[in-house]
Structure formats: C-alpha cells, structure tokens
C-alpha positions as CSV (number, residue, x, y, z in Angstrom):
1,M,109.4,0.9,98.2
2,A,107.9,1.1,101.4
3,I,106.2,4.4,103.3
4,L,108.1,4.6,106.8
5,K,106.0,7.6,107.7
6,R,103.3,9.7,106.2
7,W,101.8,12.9,107.8
8,N,98.4,14.0,106.2
9,L,97.9,17.5,107.0
10,T,95.0,19.9,106.3
11,N,96.4,21.3,102.8
12,A,99.6,19.2,102.3
13,Q,101.3,15.7,102.6
14,V,104.6,14.6,103.8
15,N,106.2,11.2,103.3
16,F,109.2,9.5,104.1
17,Y,109.9,6.2,102.1
18,S,112.7,3.8,102.0
19,W,113.5,0.9,99.6
20,A,116.1,-1.9,99.2
21,G,116.6,-5.0,96.8
22,A,119.1,-7.2,95.7
23,G,120.2,-9.1,92.6
24,W,122.8,-10.6,90.3
25,S,124.7,-8.2,88.3
26,R,127.8,-8.0,86.2
27,F,130.3,-5.2,86.3
28,G,133.2,-5.4,83.6
29,N,133.7,-9.3,83.5
30,N,132.5,-9.9,87.3
31,D,129.3,-11.3,88.2
32,A,128.2,-10.8,91.8
33,I,125.2,-10.1,94.1
34,S,124.5,-6.3,94.3
35,A,122.0,-4.3,96.2
36,L,120.3,-1.1,96.0
37,V,119.2,1.0,98.7
38,G,117.5,4.4,99.2
39,S,115.4,6.6,100.8
40,Q,113.3,9.8,99.9
41,F,111.6,12.6,101.8
42,D,108.9,14.6,100.1
43,A,106.3,17.3,101.2
44,E,103.6,18.8,98.6
45,S,100.5,20.5,98.9
46,R,98.5,21.8,95.5
47,R,100.7,24.8,95.2
48,L,104.3,23.8,96.4
49,Y,106.6,20.7,96.1
50,F,109.9,19.5,97.6
51,N,111.6,16.2,97.1
52,S,115.0,14.9,98.3
53,Q,116.1,11.4,97.5
54,V,119.4,9.4,97.9
55,Q,120.2,6.0,96.7
56,V,123.4,3.7,96.4
57,L,124.1,0.9,94.4
58,L,126.3,-1.7,96.0
59,H,128.5,-4.1,93.9
60,P,131.4,-5.9,95.5
61,N,133.6,-5.4,92.4
62,A,133.1,-1.7,91.8
63,E,133.1,1.5,93.8
64,N,129.6,2.2,95.3
65,T,127.5,4.5,93.1
66,W,125.6,7.3,94.9
67,M,122.8,9.0,93.3
68,T,121.2,12.1,94.8
69,R,118.4,14.3,93.8
70,I,116.9,17.6,95.3
71,S,114.1,19.5,93.7
72,G,111.5,22.0,94.4
73,G,108.6,23.5,92.6
74,I,105.4,25.6,92.4
75,A,102.3,25.1,90.5
76,P,101.5,28.1,88.2
77,Y,97.8,27.2,88.6
78,L,95.5,25.0,91.1
79,A,93.6,22.3,88.8
80,N,90.6,20.4,90.0
81,A,90.4,16.7,90.1
82,G,90.3,15.0,86.9
83,E,91.9,18.2,85.0
84,I,95.7,18.2,83.9
85,Q,98.0,19.6,87.0
86,G,101.2,21.2,85.9
87,M,104.4,21.9,88.3
88,M,107.4,23.9,87.3
89,I,110.3,22.6,89.1
90,V,114.1,23.4,89.6
91,Q,116.0,20.2,90.2
92,A,119.8,19.4,91.2
93,F,120.9,15.6,90.4
94,H,124.2,13.9,90.9
95,N,125.3,10.5,90.0
96,T,128.9,9.5,90.9
97,A,129.2,6.9,88.2
98,I,128.8,9.8,85.7
99,P,132.0,12.1,85.8
100,G,131.1,15.8,86.3
101,P,129.4,18.0,88.7
102,W,125.8,18.0,89.7
103,V,123.2,18.7,86.8
104,I,120.9,21.7,87.8
105,G,118.1,22.9,85.7
106,P,114.3,23.3,85.2
107,M,111.7,20.5,84.8
108,I,108.1,20.8,83.7
109,R,105.8,18.0,85.4
110,M,102.5,17.4,84.1
111,Y,99.9,14.9,85.9
112,Y,96.7,13.5,84.5
113,K,94.6,10.9,86.5
114,S,97.2,8.1,86.7
115,I,100.0,9.6,84.1
116,L,102.9,11.7,85.1
117,L,105.2,13.3,82.5
118,E,108.4,15.1,83.5
119,V,110.5,17.0,80.8
120,G,113.6,18.8,81.9
121,S,117.2,20.0,81.1
122,G,120.3,21.0,82.8
123,F,121.7,24.2,82.4
124,R,124.7,22.8,80.3
125,G,122.4,21.2,77.8
126,E,121.7,17.8,79.6
127,W,117.9,16.5,78.9
128,M,115.7,14.1,80.9
129,L,112.3,12.7,80.2
130,N,110.2,10.7,82.5
131,L,106.8,8.9,81.8
132,M,105.1,6.9,84.4
133,T,101.6,5.4,84.6
134,T,99.9,3.1,87.3
135,F,97.4,0.0,86.1
C-alpha cells in the first residue's frame, strides 16, 4: 500500500492510497498468475469519518472479482491520546464473488494505541469482525 497523497488539515486528515500485487493462485483446477489492484480515499477528524475503497482480483481463468466498500461514521465522544476511542459507523460492502446485493449495516470501531477492533453486522444478519495491530 502506498500513500499517493495526504492532506494534513488543522483538525483533520485526508488520504488517497493505492496498492497492487501479483502472485500465483489456483481457481478450480487452473493455476495462473493473478493480481490484486485497489485504491482507497478516506477523510477523518476526531469526530467524523468517511472511507471509500475499491479493489479487483484479476485471474485469467475466472471473472474478475470486484470488492467495494463505502463507510461513514461519527465518534460519540472525543478521547485524549492514550484513551480508548470509539466510532459508530454505517457501512456498505459488495463483493461480486458473493451472490446477492450490497451488505449494509452498522459497525462499532474501537482504537487503543496500536490496536483496532471492528465489530459489525448487516441488516440481513451478516457479521463482520476485524482485529488489527502494528508491531
């Protein structure tokens, strides 16, 4: 992932990222070189959050798989450095490899130092859990 552009504003930050990678993969019984290409635009302050992301998985023996995510949220309180920060988010997600419409629903995001935890669900009962940290 590479930052293509970052805008540091007085009370917010805006980022534009892009990524690409290639590797050997198997689709059914067909081995081939495949690639993942994507980009993301996000803007956030201590109170508000917005993110849009699109990526495509390219494989010569399969239809390209597109994944799209759009989310926006608000912090119910402002935390100081070193405190747990929470964010209430509404997210819409679509993956062309999974039959069905967009998954739309609420998500809770919690930050603490270098740990990020996200728990969410779709309005039709789908669940999501992400845990990330840096070393």
